[in-house]
N, C-alpha and C positions, 0 to 999 in steps of 0.2 A: 432239037427238042422243042416241042410246041410250048408257047407261052401259056401260063396258067393265070387267069384273072380271078380275083375275089370281088364279087359284086355284093356289097353289104347294104341292105335296105334297113333304115332305122324306123323303129316303131315300138308299140307296146303289145305284149301278148294278151289274148283274151278277146272273146267275141264282142264285148261291150266297147272295145276300142277299134274294131276292125274298120269301120267306115267313119273315121275321124280325120281331121287335117293332119294330126301328128303321125298318122300311120301311112302317110304318102309313100315312104320308103318301102314299107311292107307291100303296099299295093303295086308298086313298080316290080318288085320281085314276083308277085303273082302274075303280072302281065307278061313278064319275060317267060315264066313257066308256060303260060298259054301259048305264046308265040313259038316256043320250042316244043310244044305238044308234050310237056311233061305231065304225066298223070299219076306217077308213083308217089307214095307218101315220102316225106323227107326223112333223112337220117337226123338223129338228134345227137349232135357232136359239139363239144367245146362250149356248151352253154347256148346253143342255138339250133335252129332248123336249117338243114343244108340239103341242097339239090345239086347234082352234077350234070353238066351237059357240055356240048361242044358248039362252037360257032366258027365255021370255016376251019382254019387250022388251030384255033385256040381252044383250050379247055377252060370252062367257066365253073366256078363254085358260086352258087347263088345262096346267100346267107341272110337269115333273119336272127339277130341276137334276141334271146328270150329273157333277158335280164332286166327288162324295163329300160326305157329310153336313157335315163341318166347314168346307167352303168353299161352302155353299149360297147365301150372300148375294150373291156376285159375279154368278152367272147371273141371279138374281132382280132385282138392280139393273139389269142390262143390259136385261132385258125391260121393266121399268118405264120406263126411259129411252127405249127404241126405240118403245114403244107409247104413251108419254105417259100412263102410269097413275099416279094419285096414291095416296098411302098409304091414303086412305080407301076405295079400291077394291081393296086387297090383302087376301087371305085366305090365311093360312099354316096348313097342316095338318101335325101332327107327333105322334109318340108321346110318352107321358108316364108315367113310372114312379110318380108320386104319385097316379095315378088307377087304381081297380080295372079289371081287364080286362073289357071289355064295356060300359064306361061312357065318356062323353065330357064334356068341359067346354069352355066358350067363354069367352074373355077378350078385352078390347079394348086392353089395354096392360099394361105391367109388365116385370119382368126376364126373363132367360132361364131361371132355375131350374136352372142347370147343364147345360142342353141346348145342345150346341155348335153344332148347326145353327141354332137360334134366335139364339144369340149372334152367329153370322156374319151373319144377316139384319139384326139390330140394328146391327151395326158398319158394314154396307155402305149401309143406307138412312138411317142417322143419326137414328133415332127408335125408341122402343119402342111407339109408339102405332099399332099395327095389330092387326087381328083375327086371333086364332089359334083354331083348332079342335083341341083336344088329345084324342088318342085314348088311352084308358087301356090300359096293358099290364101293370099290376100291379107291386108292389114286388118287388125282387130278394130271393131268400132269403139268409139269413146265409151268409157264406163264399164268395159268388160276387160278382165285381166287376160294376159296372153295365155296363161295356163288353162283358163276356162275356155277361151276361144278355140285353142287347138284341139281340145277334147270334146267339143260339141259334135253330136251326130250330124252327118252330112245328108242333106235331102235336096230334092228338086234341082233347080238351076245351078246351085253351088256344087252339088255332087257332080253334075254333068261337066262343069268347068274343070273341076279338079281331076276328074277321070280323063278329060282331054289332055291335061298336063301330064298325068300318069302315063298315058299312051305315048306322048311325045318323049318323055324321059326314058322309056324303054327303048325307043328308036335311037335316042342319043347315046345310050350305053353301047349299042352295037356300032354306032358311028365312031365312038371313042376307040373301041377295040380295033375297028377296021383301019381307021385313018388318023387317030390321035385326037387329043382334046382340042387343039387349035382349029382343026377342020370342023369338029363338031360345034365349036363356038361360032365359027363363021356361018354354019348352016342354021343353027337353031336360034341364034341371037338376032338374025335378020327378020324373024317373024314379028310382024307389027303387033305391039301390045294393045289390048283392048283398053278402053277408058275404064279404069276401076281403081 
């Protein structure tokens, strides 16, 4: 029986949030849909938007929770229960202010680092041992709160940098599925970081 992976991108629903730092996870799901040439509208299941596709021998469920970021864990848990997906086959994609824009990092366990969407996932699935693909959005400048910074509309060079990271994150998802997270780390963590 082929493996079934749940690829959950974190973000906020609504056009006003689409091109913001906090929606990096949603943008990665969009990019995977482009790469897999998915043009059909999503199914709306378990509190989110869902697309199904294949990658080599694996079945993929591409999922955007539509509950707003801070409640992302509930819809993800419902998909896992309904589709009988184990934690080892869950990949969560999200933004990360501790990583420079245009870079990504992969981790297989650990805390939420202050990210409320990741905290919600941990709370609902009762473990921190799942793969995350963290899309760098850069540190907030002094005097701007994190909540304001991640919801600012992206433009110009910053948009280009973050979309470069989004494209890299989509490639990393496929690498994780093909060869495991450690191989993906070895590949994507070698990329030299820009000064930022």
